[in-house]
C-alpha positions as CSV (number, residue, x, y, z in Angstrom):
1,M,-38.2,60.2,53.0
2,S,-37.3,59.6,49.4
3,S,-34.1,60.8,47.9
4,N,-33.9,64.6,47.1
5,E,-37.3,65.3,48.8
6,I,-37.3,68.3,51.2
7,L,-39.2,67.7,54.4
8,Q,-40.1,70.6,56.8
9,V,-40.1,69.6,60.4
10,E,-41.6,71.8,63.1
11,V,-39.2,72.0,66.1
12,D,-41.2,74.4,68.4
13,Q,-44.9,75.0,67.7
14,H,-44.9,78.1,70.0
15,S,-42.1,79.9,68.2
16,D,-43.0,78.5,64.8
17,T,-39.4,77.2,64.4
18,S,-38.8,74.6,61.7
19,L,-35.9,72.7,60.2
20,F,-35.6,71.6,56.6
21,L,-34.3,68.1,55.9
22,S,-33.3,66.5,52.7
23,L,-31.8,63.1,51.9
24,R,-29.3,63.7,49.1
25,R,-26.8,61.2,47.7
26,G,-27.1,59.1,50.9
27,L,-26.5,62.1,53.2
28,L,-29.0,63.8,55.5
29,V,-28.7,67.5,54.9
30,I,-30.2,69.9,57.5
31,A,-30.8,73.7,57.0
32,D,-32.7,76.5,58.9
33,D,-34.7,77.6,55.9
34,H,-35.6,76.6,52.3
35,A,-33.2,79.2,50.8
36,S,-30.2,77.8,52.8
37,M,-31.1,74.3,51.6
38,A,-31.2,75.5,48.0
39,A,-27.8,77.1,48.4
40,M,-26.3,74.0,50.0
41,L,-25.4,72.0,46.9
42,L,-23.3,68.8,47.2
43,P,-20.7,68.1,44.5
44,G,-22.3,67.1,41.2
45,E,-25.7,68.6,42.1
46,R,-27.7,71.5,40.7
47,S,-30.8,73.1,41.9
48,T,-33.9,72.9,39.7
49,G,-35.3,76.0,41.3
50,T,-38.3,74.1,42.7
51,G,-36.7,72.8,45.8
52,V,-35.8,69.5,44.1
53,F,-32.1,68.7,43.5
54,D,-30.6,66.7,40.7
55,A,-27.7,64.3,41.4
56,S,-25.2,63.7,38.7
57,P,-26.8,63.0,35.3
58,A,-24.8,59.7,35.0
59,S,-26.4,58.3,38.1
60,S,-29.9,59.4,37.0
61,T,-29.4,57.8,33.6
62,S,-28.2,54.6,35.2
63,R,-31.3,54.3,37.4
64,E,-33.5,54.9,34.3
65,K,-31.7,52.3,32.4
66,G,-32.0,49.8,35.2
67,L,-35.8,50.4,35.6
68,A,-36.3,50.2,31.8
69,F,-34.5,46.8,31.8
70,E,-36.5,45.5,34.7
71,E,-39.7,46.3,32.8
72,Q,-38.3,44.6,29.7
73,V,-37.6,41.5,31.8
74,V,-41.2,41.6,33.0
75,T,-42.5,41.8,29.5
76,L,-40.3,39.0,28.3
77,M,-41.3,36.7,31.1
78,Q,-44.9,37.4,30.5
79,S,-44.5,35.9,27.1
80,L,-43.3,32.8,28.8
81,N,-46.4,32.7,31.0
82,C,-44.4,34.0,34.0
83,E,-46.1,36.8,35.9
84,L,-43.8,39.1,37.8
85,R,-44.5,42.0,40.1
86,A,-41.9,44.6,41.3
87,T,-40.8,44.4,44.9
88,Q,-40.9,47.4,47.3
89,Q,-37.4,48.9,47.1
90,S,-37.0,49.3,50.8
91,R,-37.7,45.7,51.5
92,D,-36.5,43.8,48.5
93,G,-33.1,42.6,49.9
94,G,-31.6,42.8,46.3
95,I,-34.7,41.2,44.7
96,D,-36.3,43.1,41.9
97,H,-39.4,41.0,41.2
98,Q,-41.4,38.2,42.7
99,G,-44.0,36.1,40.9
100,S,-45.0,32.7,39.6
101,W,-44.2,30.7,36.5
102,T,-47.1,28.6,35.2
103,L,-45.9,25.7,33.2
104,P,-48.2,23.0,31.6
105,D,-48.1,20.7,34.7
106,L,-46.2,22.8,37.3
107,E,-46.3,26.2,38.9
108,V,-43.2,27.6,40.6
109,E,-42.4,30.7,42.5
110,V,-39.8,33.0,40.9
111,V,-37.7,35.8,42.3
112,T,-35.5,38.0,40.1
113,Q,-32.5,40.3,40.0
114,C,-31.8,42.4,36.9
115,K,-28.6,44.1,35.9
116,N,-28.3,46.5,32.9
117,E,-24.6,47.2,32.8
118,R,-21.9,47.5,30.1
119,K,-19.6,44.9,31.5
120,P,-20.4,41.2,32.1
121,V,-22.0,40.6,35.5
122,G,-19.3,39.7,38.1
123,V,-19.2,36.8,40.5
124,H,-19.9,39.1,43.5
125,Y,-23.4,39.9,42.2
126,V,-24.2,36.2,41.7
127,R,-22.8,35.3,45.1
128,E,-25.0,38.0,46.8
129,F,-28.0,36.8,44.9
130,H,-27.4,33.2,46.1
131,G,-27.2,34.5,49.7
132,V,-30.6,36.2,49.3
133,L,-32.1,33.1,47.8
134,N,-31.4,31.2,51.0
135,F,-34.2,33.1,52.6
136,F,-36.7,31.6,50.2
137,P,-38.2,28.1,50.0
138,P,-35.9,25.5,48.2
139,T,-38.5,25.2,45.4
140,T,-38.3,28.9,44.6
141,V,-36.4,29.6,41.4
142,G,-34.0,32.5,41.3
143,L,-33.8,34.2,37.9
144,F,-30.8,36.5,37.3
145,A,-31.2,38.6,34.1
146,S,-28.3,40.5,32.6
147,A,-28.1,42.8,29.6
148,S,-24.3,42.1,29.1
149,G,-23.7,38.5,30.0
150,Y,-21.7,37.1,32.8
151,S,-18.0,36.7,33.7
152,I,-16.6,33.1,33.6
153,Y,-16.2,33.2,37.4
154,A,-19.9,34.2,37.8
155,Q,-20.9,31.3,35.6
156,R,-18.7,28.9,37.5
157,F,-20.1,30.0,40.9
158,F,-23.7,29.8,39.5
159,L,-23.2,26.2,38.5
160,R,-22.2,25.3,42.1
161,M,-25.2,27.1,43.7
162,T,-27.3,25.0,46.0
163,H,-30.6,26.8,45.2
164,P,-32.5,26.4,41.9
165,A,-31.4,29.3,39.7
166,I,-31.4,30.5,36.1
167,L,-28.9,32.9,34.4
168,C,-30.3,34.6,31.3
169,T,-29.1,37.4,29.1
170,V,-31.6,39.7,27.4
171,D,-30.8,41.8,24.3
172,T,-32.1,45.3,25.1
173,D,-32.6,46.2,21.5
174,S,-34.8,43.2,20.5
175,G,-36.0,42.2,23.9
176,R,-35.1,38.6,23.1
177,L,-33.2,36.0,25.2
178,T,-29.7,35.4,24.0
179,S,-28.8,32.9,26.7
180,F,-30.8,30.8,29.2
181,L,-28.8,28.6,31.6
182,L,-30.2,26.4,34.4
183,N,-28.0,25.1,37.2
184,D,-28.3,21.5,38.5
185,R,-31.0,22.3,41.1
186,A,-33.1,24.1,38.5
187,Q,-32.7,21.3,36.0
188,T,-34.0,18.8,38.7
189,L,-37.0,21.0,39.5
190,L,-37.8,21.8,35.9
191,H,-36.7,18.5,34.4
192,K,-39.0,18.9,31.4
193,L,-37.6,22.3,30.4
194,T,-35.1,22.3,27.6
195,V,-33.4,25.1,25.7
196,G,-32.8,25.1,22.0
197,S,-32.4,27.5,19.1
198,L,-34.4,28.5,16.0
199,F,-33.5,30.5,12.9
200,V,-35.8,33.6,13.0
201,D,-35.5,36.7,10.8
202,Q,-32.0,35.5,9.6
203,E,-30.9,35.3,13.3
204,H,-30.7,32.5,15.8
205,A,-33.3,32.8,18.5
206,L,-33.6,30.8,21.7
207,V,-36.6,28.4,22.0
208,L,-37.8,27.0,25.4
209,T,-39.6,23.7,25.3
210,Y,-41.4,22.1,28.2
211,G,-42.0,18.4,27.5
212,D,-43.3,18.4,23.9
213,R,-44.6,21.9,24.0
214,S,-42.8,25.0,22.7
215,I,-42.9,28.1,24.9
216,Q,-43.3,31.5,23.3
217,V,-40.0,33.4,23.5
218,D,-40.7,36.5,21.5
219,P,-42.0,39.5,23.6
220,P,-45.6,40.7,22.9
221,A,-44.3,43.8,21.1
222,S,-42.7,41.7,18.4
223,E,-46.0,39.9,17.8
224,S,-47.9,43.1,17.2
225,S,-45.2,44.5,14.9
226,S,-45.4,41.4,12.7
227,A,-49.2,41.3,12.6
C-alpha cells in the first residue's frame, strides 16, 4: 500500500462488511467507512475531498525537491557517459540509482545516494552509505551527490572508507559539478581519472579528464541553450 492510499478490505462476504485502511505518515489508520476515514485527520493533514490525504506541505515539498535533484544527477552523469536508473524504493536500502559508467578503456558499476538539503551533509549519512556499499562488489563505485556540500567530519570519514567512492556537489541552479572528490580506493580503481578546472562563462567549472581525454561536464540542457 502506498502512502495516503485508501484500501477497502472485505471482512465478511456474507454480510458485506468492509474495513477501510490507509497508511498515513507511517501509521496504519483503520475505519469502518469512507466517511469516518475522511474525518479522521492526523495532525498536519487535510482532506482533499477525494479520499486522498495531504501530509504537511513541507514534507511534500521536501520529497519533490529530492526527486528533482535525483533527476538532475541522472542528467549530469549522462553527460559523463554514466547511465543510471532509479532503484525501487522498497528495495533500495538507501541507494537511489544503479548503473554503469563507461570510460574509454573501462566500465564500472555505480550506485548513488542523493541529498538535496540546505545544510552540508553530515557524517552519519556518509557512514550509512558506506555500510550499504559493503553489500556490493569491491569494484562497484559509490557516488554520493549533495546539493549543499559536506561537513568536515563527513569528508574525513569518506577519505577513510574502504570501498571505492566519490563525493560530489551539484549546483541545483546550473546543474554543474562544483566539487568531485575520490577516495583512495576510487583513485586506485580509476587511476586515469583526474579533476581540474576551466574558466567558462566567467566562472570556474570542473573538468574531468580520463587519460588524455576530456570528459564532458556540462549537462545536455546547457548544450542546447548555447546552440
